[in-house]
Backbone as CSV, one residue per row, in Angstrom:
resi,resn,N_x,N_y,N_z,CA_x,CA_y,CA_z,C_x,C_y,C_z
1,MET,-60.014,27.708,-33.887,-59.467,28.375,-33.745,-58.991,28.182,-31.925
2,ASP,-57.585,27.571,-31.916,-57.243,27.513,-30.512,-56.791,28.871,-30.045
3,ASP,-57.412,28.851,-28.236,-57.313,30.413,-27.415,-55.918,30.783,-27.254
4,ILE,-54.783,29.058,-27.296,-53.789,29.605,-26.742,-52.816,28.901,-28.104
5,ILE,-52.016,29.798,-28.751,-50.437,28.780,-29.070,-49.158,29.203,-28.786
6,ILE,-48.591,28.374,-28.678,-47.008,28.178,-27.883,-46.401,27.929,-28.935
7,GLU,-45.119,29.113,-29.501,-44.121,29.260,-30.096,-42.874,29.340,-29.549
8,SER,-41.381,28.329,-30.349,-40.178,29.021,-29.841,-39.562,29.976,-30.823
9,THR,-40.155,31.038,-31.841,-39.604,31.499,-33.197,-40.452,32.793,-33.113
10,LEU,-39.911,33.833,-33.468,-40.992,34.972,-34.519,-40.773,34.935,-35.548
11,ALA,-40.064,34.162,-36.460,-39.815,34.252,-38.073,-41.568,33.845,-38.405
12,THR,-42.580,33.291,-38.052,-43.272,33.269,-38.816,-44.732,33.920,-38.019
13,VAL,-44.906,35.190,-37.264,-45.423,35.981,-36.364,-46.501,36.539,-37.287
14,ALA,-46.257,37.148,-38.181,-46.924,37.483,-39.656,-47.923,36.311,-40.443
15,ASP,-47.760,35.124,-39.970,-49.054,34.061,-40.517,-49.768,34.541,-40.276
16,ALA,-50.748,34.095,-41.801,-51.885,34.347,-41.312,-52.507,33.608,-40.215
17,ARG,-52.451,32.890,-39.662,-52.709,32.041,-38.757,-53.065,32.395,-37.167
18,PHE,-52.087,33.467,-37.030,-52.238,34.115,-35.966,-52.963,35.518,-36.140
19,ALA,-53.614,35.426,-37.223,-54.511,37.017,-37.326,-55.296,36.829,-36.137
20,GLY,-55.760,37.870,-35.100,-56.721,38.182,-34.233,-55.994,37.678,-33.406
21,TYR,-55.019,37.183,-32.786,-54.441,36.855,-31.555,-52.948,38.087,-31.404
22,LEU,-52.797,38.038,-29.712,-52.245,39.229,-29.488,-50.799,38.250,-29.075
23,CYS,-49.813,39.149,-29.528,-48.256,38.323,-29.456,-47.619,38.882,-27.668
24,HIS,-46.753,37.752,-27.234,-46.646,38.029,-26.338,-45.093,36.788,-26.086
25,ALA,-44.068,37.747,-25.834,-42.629,37.267,-26.440,-41.468,37.679,-25.129
26,TYR,-40.852,36.904,-24.903,-39.788,36.573,-23.814,-38.461,36.286,-24.146
27,CYS,-37.634,37.287,-24.450,-36.184,36.845,-25.312,-35.743,36.433,-24.074
28,GLY,-34.884,35.109,-23.867,-33.909,34.945,-22.911,-32.401,35.110,-23.079
29,HIS,-32.299,35.075,-24.771,-31.013,35.265,-25.037,-30.814,35.885,-26.621
30,GLY,-29.606,36.325,-26.711,-30.012,36.845,-28.150,-30.381,37.928,-28.781
31,HIS,-30.266,37.960,-29.792,-31.606,39.302,-30.112,-31.748,39.541,-31.287
32,CYS,-32.732,39.504,-31.983,-33.818,39.807,-33.674,-34.030,41.584,-33.229
33,THR,-34.280,41.755,-34.642,-34.565,42.910,-35.200,-35.867,43.061,-35.535
34,PHE,-36.727,43.671,-36.065,-38.154,43.771,-36.555,-39.051,45.361,-36.863
35,GLY,-39.933,45.248,-37.615,-39.864,46.121,-38.013,-41.624,46.191,-37.705
36,TYR,-42.240,47.312,-37.113,-43.653,47.249,-36.166,-44.011,48.793,-35.892
37,ARG,-45.040,48.960,-37.062,-46.226,50.191,-36.950,-44.367,51.854,-37.727
38,ASP,-44.225,50.849,-38.970,-43.391,51.751,-39.272,-42.263,52.387,-38.413
39,LYS,-41.686,51.633,-37.418,-40.423,51.643,-36.801,-40.019,50.456,-37.027
40,HIS,-38.535,50.368,-36.089,-37.745,49.280,-36.588,-36.993,49.267,-34.640
41,TYR,-36.925,47.928,-34.195,-36.819,47.711,-33.044,-35.903,46.739,-32.875
42,LEU,-35.186,46.924,-31.820,-34.630,46.182,-31.019,-35.495,44.846,-29.759
43,PHE,-35.091,43.747,-30.335,-34.933,42.718,-29.434,-34.092,41.885,-28.380
44,GLN,-34.334,42.304,-27.638,-32.687,41.672,-26.935,-33.085,40.963,-25.608
45,ALA,-32.079,40.051,-25.255,-32.248,39.436,-24.046,-33.147,39.728,-22.771
46,GLY,-33.981,39.030,-22.113,-34.126,39.970,-20.843,-35.476,40.956,-21.291
47,ASP,-36.053,41.336,-22.051,-36.614,42.183,-23.123,-38.189,41.810,-23.454
48,CYS,-39.558,41.903,-23.020,-40.952,41.263,-23.359,-40.991,42.666,-23.940
49,LEU,-41.717,41.582,-25.276,-42.426,41.927,-26.452,-44.020,41.568,-26.237
50,ILE,-45.034,43.147,-26.757,-46.501,42.963,-27.121,-47.020,43.026,-27.666
51,ALA,-47.496,42.798,-28.569,-47.996,42.942,-29.839,-49.344,42.779,-30.336
52,THR,-49.949,43.835,-30.366,-51.477,43.872,-30.387,-52.085,43.243,-32.246
53,ARG,-50.722,43.165,-32.466,-51.428,42.918,-34.525,-50.251,42.092,-34.277
54,CYS,-50.485,41.192,-35.170,-49.391,40.236,-35.697,-48.934,40.470,-37.159
55,ASP,-49.928,40.990,-37.703,-49.625,41.239,-38.966,-48.496,41.886,-39.325
56,ILE,-48.589,42.785,-38.949,-47.953,44.198,-39.238,-46.403,44.320,-38.785
57,ILE,-46.227,42.988,-37.892,-44.712,42.753,-37.593,-44.211,42.082,-38.918
58,ALA,-42.893,42.826,-39.037,-42.068,42.731,-40.175,-40.492,42.417,-40.387
59,ASP,-40.135,42.042,-41.305,-38.824,41.896,-41.529,-37.998,41.348,-40.477
60,VAL,-38.410,40.204,-39.588,-37.851,39.816,-38.307,-36.642,39.456,-39.073
61,ARG,-35.581,39.928,-38.209,-33.993,39.237,-38.177,-33.701,38.206,-36.488
62,GLN,-33.196,37.493,-36.691,-32.951,36.643,-35.599,-31.262,36.442,-35.740
63,SER,-30.666,36.566,-34.356,-29.820,36.074,-34.822,-29.653,34.823,-34.435
64,SER,-27.657,34.270,-34.421,-27.923,33.090,-34.457,-28.365,32.128,-33.136
65,ASP,-28.085,33.039,-32.125,-28.270,32.681,-30.616,-29.722,32.797,-29.899
66,PHE,-30.311,33.137,-30.850,-31.689,33.729,-30.906,-32.113,32.722,-29.598
67,ALA,-32.949,33.085,-28.460,-33.853,32.535,-27.830,-35.121,32.849,-27.087
68,VAL,-36.281,32.459,-27.589,-37.696,33.220,-27.405,-38.993,32.384,-27.102
69,ASP,-39.743,32.519,-26.108,-40.685,32.144,-25.853,-41.578,32.873,-26.401
70,VAL,-42.736,32.158,-27.419,-43.985,32.989,-27.694,-45.038,32.599,-27.568
71,ILE,-45.908,33.103,-27.125,-47.356,32.988,-26.529,-48.254,34.186,-27.098
72,TYR,-49.328,33.272,-28.253,-49.894,34.076,-28.650,-51.737,33.759,-27.879
73,VAL,-52.471,34.708,-28.083,-53.562,34.887,-26.977,-54.776,35.071,-28.014
74,THR,-55.639,34.825,-28.063,-56.503,35.426,-28.635,-57.099,36.856,-28.478
75,GLN,-57.772,37.785,-28.913,-58.460,38.663,-28.416,-59.589,38.350,-27.560
76,GLU,-60.486,37.521,-27.647,-61.495,36.775,-26.825,-60.437,36.487,-25.418
77,PHE,-59.921,35.517,-25.153,-59.659,35.289,-24.588,-58.646,36.117,-24.042
78,ILE,-57.735,36.995,-24.290,-57.468,38.118,-23.325,-58.474,39.177,-22.681
79,GLY,-59.370,38.921,-23.303,-60.639,40.022,-22.584,-61.127,38.866,-21.511
80,LEU,-61.493,37.356,-21.484,-61.754,36.805,-20.510,-60.829,36.865,-18.968
81,SER,-59.239,37.014,-19.220,-58.577,36.865,-18.818,-57.796,38.891,-18.152
82,THR,-57.934,39.447,-18.527,-57.654,40.654,-18.271,-58.812,41.490,-16.926
83,PRO,-57.753,41.377,-15.720,-58.763,41.979,-14.513,-59.613,42.948,-14.975
84,HIS,-60.006,43.099,-13.962,-60.901,44.435,-13.682,-60.021,45.409,-13.198
85,SER,-59.519,46.147,-13.933,-58.508,47.262,-14.554,-58.142,48.117,-15.314
86,ASN,-58.494,49.495,-14.282,-57.910,50.191,-16.049,-56.879,50.977,-16.037
87,TYR,-56.023,50.204,-15.325,-54.815,50.593,-15.683,-53.892,49.986,-17.181
88,GLY,-54.539,48.747,-17.899,-54.611,48.527,-19.111,-54.787,49.029,-20.096
89,MET,-55.685,50.296,-19.816,-55.596,50.987,-20.950,-54.389,52.055,-21.312
90,ARG,-53.645,52.169,-20.268,-52.072,53.120,-20.286,-51.395,52.156,-20.638
91,GLY,-51.444,51.093,-20.426,-50.626,50.188,-20.956,-50.860,49.788,-22.728
92,HIS,-51.982,49.792,-23.065,-51.978,49.433,-24.300,-51.926,50.833,-25.353
93,LEU,-51.883,52.095,-24.771,-51.268,53.085,-25.487,-50.079,52.896,-25.423
94,SER,-49.284,52.601,-24.489,-48.213,52.840,-24.520,-46.887,51.789,-25.760
95,LEU,-47.581,50.706,-25.375,-47.583,49.745,-26.487,-48.154,49.851,-27.593
96,PHE,-48.469,51.105,-28.176,-49.240,51.394,-29.473,-48.017,51.974,-29.845
97,GLU,-46.987,52.198,-28.880,-46.033,53.261,-29.572,-44.861,52.453,-29.403
98,ASN,-44.498,51.783,-28.722,-43.726,51.090,-28.435,-43.627,49.607,-27.583
99,PRO,-43.924,48.032,-28.551,-43.884,47.741,-27.808,-43.457,46.390,-26.878
100,ILE,-42.380,47.086,-26.731,-40.852,46.375,-26.448,-40.885,46.920,-24.459
101,MET,-40.900,46.373,-23.773,-40.593,46.790,-22.163,-39.222,46.199,-21.788
102,ARG,-38.245,46.502,-21.720,-36.877,46.291,-20.995,-36.761,46.523,-19.902
103,LEU,-36.771,44.816,-19.270,-37.022,44.597,-17.717,-36.132,45.134,-17.375
104,THR,-36.458,45.038,-15.752,-35.503,45.012,-14.380,-34.648,43.252,-14.209
105,PRO,-33.560,42.483,-13.905,-33.001,41.683,-13.314,-34.982,40.906,-12.877
106,ASP,-34.966,41.761,-12.144,-36.038,40.874,-11.455,-37.073,41.019,-11.770
107,MET,-37.286,41.425,-13.129,-39.060,41.349,-13.333,-38.412,40.237,-14.351
108,GLN,-36.887,40.320,-15.005,-36.983,39.135,-16.041,-37.493,38.073,-15.391
109,LYS,-36.715,37.897,-14.052,-37.404,36.145,-13.274,-38.364,36.314,-13.128
110,VAL,-39.213,37.324,-13.227,-41.223,36.726,-12.981,-41.645,36.952,-14.501
111,CYS,-40.924,37.270,-14.987,-41.560,37.271,-16.973,-41.238,35.462,-17.197
112,ALA,-39.919,35.412,-16.997,-39.883,33.905,-17.369,-40.792,33.056,-16.609
113,LEU,-41.075,33.420,-15.324,-41.338,32.046,-14.841,-42.884,32.073,-15.363
114,ASN,-43.544,33.334,-15.767,-45.049,33.229,-15.520,-44.599,31.909,-17.293
115,PHE,-43.882,32.404,-18.459,-44.252,31.733,-19.487,-43.963,30.462,-19.225
116,ASP,-42.921,29.946,-18.180,-42.994,28.808,-18.003,-43.988,28.209,-17.505
117,TYR,-44.767,28.359,-16.409,-46.394,27.795,-15.687,-47.129,27.820,-16.981
118,ILE,-47.204,29.218,-18.325,-48.292,28.708,-18.950,-47.931,27.564,-19.899
119,LYS,-46.700,27.897,-20.414,-46.198,26.330,-21.114,-46.393,25.262,-20.207
120,GLN,-45.962,25.183,-18.662,-46.804,23.875,-18.561,-48.161,23.921,-18.359
121,ARG,-48.486,24.618,-17.796,-50.280,24.387,-17.830,-50.997,23.864,-19.344
122,HIS,-50.311,24.277,-20.435,-51.120,24.399,-21.570,-51.041,23.307,-22.171
123,ALA,-49.652,21.967,-21.465,-48.979,20.769,-21.841,-50.715,20.500,-21.245
124,LEU,-51.112,20.523,-19.380,-51.892,19.238,-19.342,-53.357,19.614,-19.749
125,THR,-53.548,19.175,-20.963,-54.798,18.896,-21.806,-55.582,18.471,-21.168
126,ASN,-55.715,17.154,-20.577,-56.221,16.390,-19.629,-56.809,16.738,-18.326
127,HIS,-56.296,17.985,-18.011,-56.765,18.165,-16.446,-58.971,18.881,-17.297
128,HIS,-59.283,18.306,-16.155,-60.938,18.726,-16.239,-61.247,20.298,-16.384
129,PHE,-60.169,21.094,-16.024,-60.781,22.518,-15.844,-59.391,23.254,-16.375
130,HIS,-59.223,22.556,-17.589,-58.330,23.361,-18.470,-58.343,24.876,-18.820
131,ARG,-59.649,24.839,-19.091,-59.608,26.592,-19.541,-59.659,27.264,-18.607
132,GLU,-60.133,26.751,-17.390,-59.933,27.976,-16.488,-58.492,28.062,-15.968
133,ALA,-57.800,27.142,-15.277,-56.500,27.189,-15.178,-55.936,27.932,-16.190
134,MET,-56.106,28.124,-17.695,-55.607,29.077,-18.361,-55.921,30.552,-18.296
135,ILE,-56.995,30.613,-17.936,-57.490,31.785,-17.898,-56.902,33.003,-16.496
136,ASN,-56.588,31.380,-15.231,-55.940,32.230,-14.234,-54.737,32.323,-14.777
137,ALA,-53.916,31.750,-15.898,-52.669,31.703,-16.037,-52.182,32.762,-16.528
138,ILE,-53.386,33.082,-17.805,-52.967,34.101,-18.575,-53.174,35.545,-17.584
139,GLN,-54.256,35.324,-16.692,-54.129,36.804,-16.338,-52.987,37.520,-14.956
140,CYS,-52.464,35.605,-14.634,-51.537,36.411,-13.761,-50.480,36.677,-14.371
141,MET,-49.995,36.936,-15.760,-48.972,37.446,-16.801,-49.405,38.614,-17.075
142,ILE,-50.252,39.440,-17.086,-51.337,40.707,-17.033,-50.994,41.345,-16.046
143,ILE,-51.519,40.646,-15.110,-51.245,41.717,-13.999,-49.874,42.078,-13.548
144,ASP,-49.217,41.228,-14.235,-47.691,41.179,-13.858,-46.959,41.994,-15.028
145,PHE,-47.517,42.163,-15.703,-47.281,43.133,-17.092,-47.683,44.388,-16.807
146,PHE,-48.679,44.238,-15.985,-49.220,46.134,-15.403,-48.009,46.800,-14.829
147,ASP,-47.760,45.455,-13.736,-46.723,46.089,-12.502,-45.085,46.419,-13.324
148,PHE,-45.439,45.961,-14.001,-43.621,46.083,-14.731,-43.992,48.197,-15.534
149,HIS,-45.032,47.771,-16.605,-44.923,49.022,-16.692,-45.501,50.276,-15.815
150,ALA,-46.272,49.827,-14.801,-46.356,50.548,-13.404,-44.773,51.493,-12.883
151,GLU,-44.223,50.040,-12.357,-42.817,50.433,-12.452,-42.012,51.545,-13.218
152,LEU,-42.251,50.907,-14.518,-41.042,51.433,-15.526,-41.405,52.916,-15.594
153,TYR,-42.989,52.933,-16.051,-43.865,54.562,-16.002,-44.320,54.971,-15.565
154,GLY,-44.391,54.826,-14.021,-45.279,55.616,-13.418,-46.696,54.921,-13.689
155,ASN,-47.179,55.144,-12.480,-48.933,54.337,-11.843,-49.521,55.945,-11.736
156,ASN,-50.226,56.165,-13.009,-51.356,57.399,-12.960,-52.433,56.666,-13.466
157,LYS,-53.528,57.134,-12.333,-55.002,56.204,-12.909,-56.037,57.135,-13.618
158,VAL,-56.113,56.165,-13.847,-57.367,56.186,-15.351,-58.829,55.849,-14.704
159,SER,-60.256,56.807,-14.286,-61.312,56.905,-13.985,-61.837,55.512,-14.783
160,ASN,-63.124,54.824,-13.939,-64.079,54.501,-15.295,-64.318,54.651,-16.342
161,HIS,-65.105,56.301,-15.971,-65.862,56.935,-16.884,-64.800,57.631,-18.036
162,TYR,-63.691,57.685,-18.184,-62.344,57.745,-18.229,-62.021,56.619,-19.741
163,ALA,-61.953,55.641,-18.710,-61.215,54.604,-19.746,-62.428,53.600,-20.319
164,GLN,-63.561,53.698,-20.257,-64.904,53.303,-21.162,-64.508,54.240,-21.995
165,ILE,-64.997,55.491,-22.058,-64.802,56.190,-23.019,-63.493,56.177,-23.882
166,MET,-62.582,56.178,-23.351,-60.860,55.401,-24.401,-60.990,54.044,-24.899
167,ASP,-61.725,53.389,-24.323,-61.993,52.697,-24.892,-62.945,51.998,-25.964
168,GLY,-64.098,52.958,-26.117,-65.026,52.497,-26.860,-64.103,53.921,-28.232
169,PHE,-63.510,54.335,-28.255,-62.931,55.880,-28.909,-61.899,54.432,-29.564
170,LEU,-60.845,54.058,-29.177,-60.015,53.051,-29.481,-60.094,51.430,-30.440
171,ASN,-61.469,50.897,-29.833,-62.019,50.012,-30.524,-62.298,50.645,-32.017
172,LEU,-63.176,51.804,-32.475,-63.772,52.127,-33.472,-62.389,52.366,-34.240
173,LEU,-60.893,52.967,-33.710,-60.130,52.910,-34.600,-59.555,51.391,-34.939
174,GLU,-59.566,50.557,-34.527,-59.064,49.549,-34.764,-59.818,48.661,-35.582
175,ASN,-60.882,48.964,-35.648,-61.661,48.650,-36.224,-61.901,48.909,-37.600
176,GLY,-60.856,50.021,-38.183,-60.393,50.846,-39.067,-61.513,51.727,-39.952
177,ASP,-62.542,52.225,-38.757,-63.735,53.681,-39.112,-62.921,54.882,-39.279
178,TYR,-61.248,55.048,-39.385,-60.436,56.008,-39.632,-59.949,55.951,-41.502
179,ILE,-60.070,54.637,-41.482,-60.096,54.875,-43.127,-60.867,55.924,-43.881
180,THR,-62.468,56.039,-43.735,-63.008,56.499,-44.392,-63.697,57.457,-42.888
181,HIS,-63.251,57.905,-41.931,-63.693,59.025,-40.439,-62.549,59.597,-40.196
182,ARG,-62.259,60.433,-40.760,-60.694,61.382,-39.782,-61.219,62.575,-39.216
183,ASP,-62.516,62.730,-38.832,-62.965,63.384,-38.419,-63.717,63.604,-37.287
184,ILE,-63.423,64.310,-35.882,-63.029,63.669,-34.649,-65.040,63.301,-34.189
185,GLY,-65.661,64.518,-34.959,-66.541,64.862,-34.741,-67.568,63.484,-34.585
186,TYR,-66.821,62.345,-36.208,-67.621,61.067,-36.003,-67.950,60.385,-34.846
187,TYR,-66.337,60.008,-34.015,-65.845,59.129,-33.384,-66.810,59.731,-31.833
188,ALA,-66.869,61.259,-31.673,-67.581,61.806,-30.332,-69.128,61.467,-31.121
189,ASP,-70.061,61.525,-31.871,-71.256,60.889,-32.397,-71.232,59.476,-31.659
190,LYS,-70.813,58.868,-32.317,-70.554,57.766,-31.959,-70.574,56.999,-30.323
191,LEU,-69.757,57.893,-29.809,-69.743,57.709,-28.552,-70.451,58.543,-27.268
192,CYS,-71.378,58.921,-28.200,-72.040,60.563,-27.693,-71.912,61.229,-26.905
193,ILE,-70.890,61.997,-27.307,-70.185,63.025,-26.254,-69.679,64.133,-27.376
194,THR,-69.180,64.970,-26.674,-68.846,66.285,-27.702,-67.757,66.027,-28.308
195,PRO,-66.953,66.695,-29.541,-65.856,66.644,-29.793,-64.903,67.064,-28.472
196,LYS,-64.822,68.128,-27.816,-63.904,68.861,-27.327,-64.234,67.728,-25.906
197,TYR,-65.173,67.074,-25.356,-64.507,66.524,-24.486,-64.395,64.912,-24.863
198,LEU,-64.140,64.395,-25.644,-63.428,63.509,-26.333,-61.922,63.681,-26.387
199,SER,-61.829,65.376,-26.597,-60.089,65.222,-26.771,-59.940,65.462,-25.730
200,GLU,-60.762,65.761,-24.735,-60.550,66.088,-23.091,-59.919,65.118,-22.567
201,VAL,-60.661,63.676,-23.079,-60.767,62.409,-22.359,-59.511,61.745,-22.669
202,ALA,-59.060,62.061,-24.363,-57.739,61.228,-24.908,-56.799,62.002,-24.339
203,LYS,-56.415,63.103,-24.175,-55.626,63.867,-23.297,-55.298,63.509,-22.472
204,GLN,-56.129,63.658,-21.055,-56.152,63.156,-20.125,-56.108,61.294,-20.058
205,VAL,-55.947,60.778,-20.577,-55.468,58.958,-20.944,-54.257,58.535,-21.169
206,SER,-53.680,59.569,-22.190,-52.528,59.491,-23.195,-51.465,60.284,-23.053
207,GLY,-52.031,61.483,-22.604,-51.065,62.907,-23.241,-51.297,63.460,-24.382
208,PHE,-51.952,62.825,-25.280,-52.076,62.936,-26.714,-53.478,63.217,-27.077
209,SER,-54.115,64.161,-28.143,-55.441,64.581,-28.350,-55.939,63.257,-29.169
210,ALA,-57.753,63.218,-29.187,-57.927,62.268,-30.248,-57.763,62.542,-31.625
211,ASN,-57.241,63.488,-31.904,-56.782,63.856,-33.323,-55.717,63.450,-33.689
212,TYR,-54.795,62.768,-33.016,-53.649,62.518,-32.544,-53.412,61.140,-32.825
213,TRP,-54.782,60.763,-32.163,-54.910,59.572,-32.478,-55.231,58.723,-34.107
214,ILE,-56.126,59.353,-34.555,-56.504,59.555,-35.807,-56.024,59.596,-36.475
215,THR,-55.249,60.837,-36.697,-54.141,60.310,-37.406,-52.963,59.515,-37.779
216,ARG,-52.093,59.200,-36.008,-51.779,58.170,-36.344,-51.755,56.633,-37.055
217,TYR,-53.192,57.012,-36.697,-53.882,55.114,-36.972,-54.128,55.673,-38.330
218,THR,-54.231,56.375,-39.234,-54.233,56.559,-40.531,-53.251,56.385,-41.113
219,ALA,-52.221,57.574,-40.845,-51.060,57.363,-41.636,-49.431,55.940,-41.440
220,LEU,-50.044,55.297,-40.247,-49.481,53.977,-40.186,-49.992,52.831,-41.368
221,GLU,-51.324,52.898,-41.746,-51.920,52.281,-42.997,-51.469,52.861,-44.029
222,ILE,-51.734,54.186,-43.878,-50.901,54.614,-45.515,-49.895,54.402,-45.912
223,SER,-49.177,54.195,-44.369,-47.399,54.211,-45.382,-47.260,52.645,-45.336
224,ARG,-48.275,51.819,-45.205,-48.452,50.425,-45.379,-48.685,49.982,-46.412
225,GLN,-49.712,50.771,-46.833,-50.272,50.495,-48.162,-49.328,50.976,-49.191
226,LEU,-48.845,52.226,-49.110,-48.169,52.401,-49.785,-46.723,51.412,-50.441
227,ARG,-46.436,50.815,-49.327,-45.298,49.869,-49.781,-45.456,48.508,-50.331
228,ASP,-47.131,48.262,-50.576,-47.665,47.440,-51.362,-47.507,47.970,-52.717
229,LYS,-46.685,47.871,-53.664,-46.388,48.317,-54.945,-47.475,47.355,-55.603
230,SER,-48.419,46.384,-55.552,-49.813,46.073,-56.408,-50.571,47.016,-56.779
231,LEU,-51.066,48.202,-54.858,-51.542,49.332,-55.579,-51.141,50.237,-55.723
232,THR,-51.925,51.253,-56.910,-51.452,51.970,-57.298,-52.024,53.278,-56.363
233,LEU,-51.642,54.852,-56.444,-51.765,55.551,-55.603,-52.728,55.893,-55.517
234,THR,-53.293,55.843,-56.674,-55.332,56.508,-56.406,-55.894,55.678,-55.898
235,GLU,-55.801,54.340,-56.622,-56.786,53.100,-55.412,-56.467,53.529,-54.282
236,ILE,-55.133,53.773,-53.301,-54.834,54.275,-52.076,-55.839,54.963,-51.644
237,SER,-55.909,56.011,-52.812,-56.394,57.726,-52.239,-57.866,57.308,-51.865
238,ASP,-58.444,56.584,-52.963,-59.380,56.508,-53.065,-59.828,55.050,-52.172
239,ARG,-59.557,54.302,-51.584,-59.824,53.354,-49.975,-59.839,54.916,-49.105
240,PHE,-58.973,55.317,-49.012,-59.020,56.338,-47.771,-60.373,57.465,-48.006
241,GLY,-61.047,57.629,-49.447,-61.925,58.568,-49.630,-61.341,59.917,-49.475
242,PHE,-60.187,60.352,-50.154,-59.893,61.301,-50.488,-60.364,62.218,-51.991
243,SER,-60.527,63.205,-51.370,-61.346,63.793,-52.471,-60.819,64.352,-53.914
244,SER,-59.149,63.869,-53.973,-58.335,63.944,-55.213,-56.975,63.530,-55.175
245,LEU,-56.143,63.127,-55.492,-55.224,62.511,-55.466,-54.065,63.490,-55.078
246,SER,-54.783,64.810,-55.076,-53.566,65.899,-55.038,-53.618,66.326,-53.185
247,HIS,-54.856,65.805,-53.285,-54.773,66.597,-51.791,-54.903,64.889,-50.747
248,PHE,-54.813,63.902,-51.571,-53.856,62.716,-50.435,-52.266,62.945,-50.777
249,ASN,-51.787,63.586,-51.918,-50.496,63.614,-51.250,-50.279,64.231,-50.698
250,ARG,-50.778,65.481,-50.686,-50.470,66.446,-49.251,-50.644,66.158,-47.875
251,TYR,-51.508,65.256,-47.909,-52.357,64.185,-46.401,-50.371,63.978,-46.099
252,VAL,-50.310,62.917,-47.141,-49.248,62.294,-46.950,-47.697,63.069,-46.830
253,GLN,-47.592,63.974,-47.438,-46.449,64.988,-47.153,-46.290,65.480,-45.918
254,LYS,-47.652,65.675,-45.393,-47.679,66.750,-43.972,-47.543,65.324,-42.737
255,HIS,-48.160,64.171,-42.897,-47.840,63.355,-41.687,-46.850,62.336,-41.904
256,LEU,-46.816,62.152,-43.253,-45.562,60.957,-42.914,-44.222,61.629,-43.650
257,SER,-44.213,63.104,-43.606,-42.998,63.958,-43.918,-41.948,63.332,-45.157
258,ALA,-43.289,62.769,-46.633,-42.119,62.317,-47.558,-43.667,62.428,-48.649
259,LYS,-42.595,62.384,-50.027,-44.219,61.822,-50.592,-44.464,60.330,-51.011
260,PRO,-45.642,60.419,-51.289,-46.064,59.003,-51.159,-45.159,58.003,-52.661
261,SER,-44.487,58.604,-53.654,-43.648,57.892,-54.050,-42.479,57.370,-54.055
262,GLU,-41.968,58.360,-52.613,-40.951,57.624,-51.504,-40.437,56.541,-51.183
263,PHE,-42.449,55.957,-50.850,-42.315,54.884,-50.369,-41.681,53.517,-50.827
264,ARG,-42.058,54.074,-52.355,-41.747,53.142,-53.428,-40.224,52.865,-54.372
265,GLU,-39.487,53.609,-52.957,-38.383,53.733,-54.176,-37.235,52.353,-53.493
């Protein structure tokens, strides 16, 4: 498995070969639209796209003049390259809600420079320290992403302790624990803290309660599975551990504002 894959199209972003990769894209010209986490987005010239999951990007439609640089990086390599800063936590949470950053002209120059540099370094496969050089190049890109985000959305610091708790909480959600565990007490027990404290941390770091994030992950995955017509409503309900189909229906109507059947019309 290559740590880094470089492409010039988003048409194949949901391919199985990109499972486990983070997608970083910079649009140099034209535009495209796509669906991500149950919303639709416009990605246009000067924008940066950062998606933590490639497999849920859907319905990509590119204009005839669309030009894009795409850098796929494995989760493990991102971990090696990310600087020791808690700022990434705020960026991760905001990108969950909206994977696109609308960059200023000055930011666009920096972003384009980073993408070009990574492509050039990636091609130097005979370099004796190629891996170390790529870690350095990816880290520089990440640091600039932090800077863009701080400039665009404000720089509120997160303490080390809060960042560790929130990171552990999000890891449990990313691993899919929400499929069968939607009680905040479960996550608090896993993190060896009280439910009240977990909610306090989530609110302080993200602006939303822990229950919001549990419900957000659950609702998005349910909506994705509802669109898969090969699955019956009973099968989906059972997968998420609902006690009855009527309970599942009420949950969907409350959190997705629609009946389960409406997702299949």
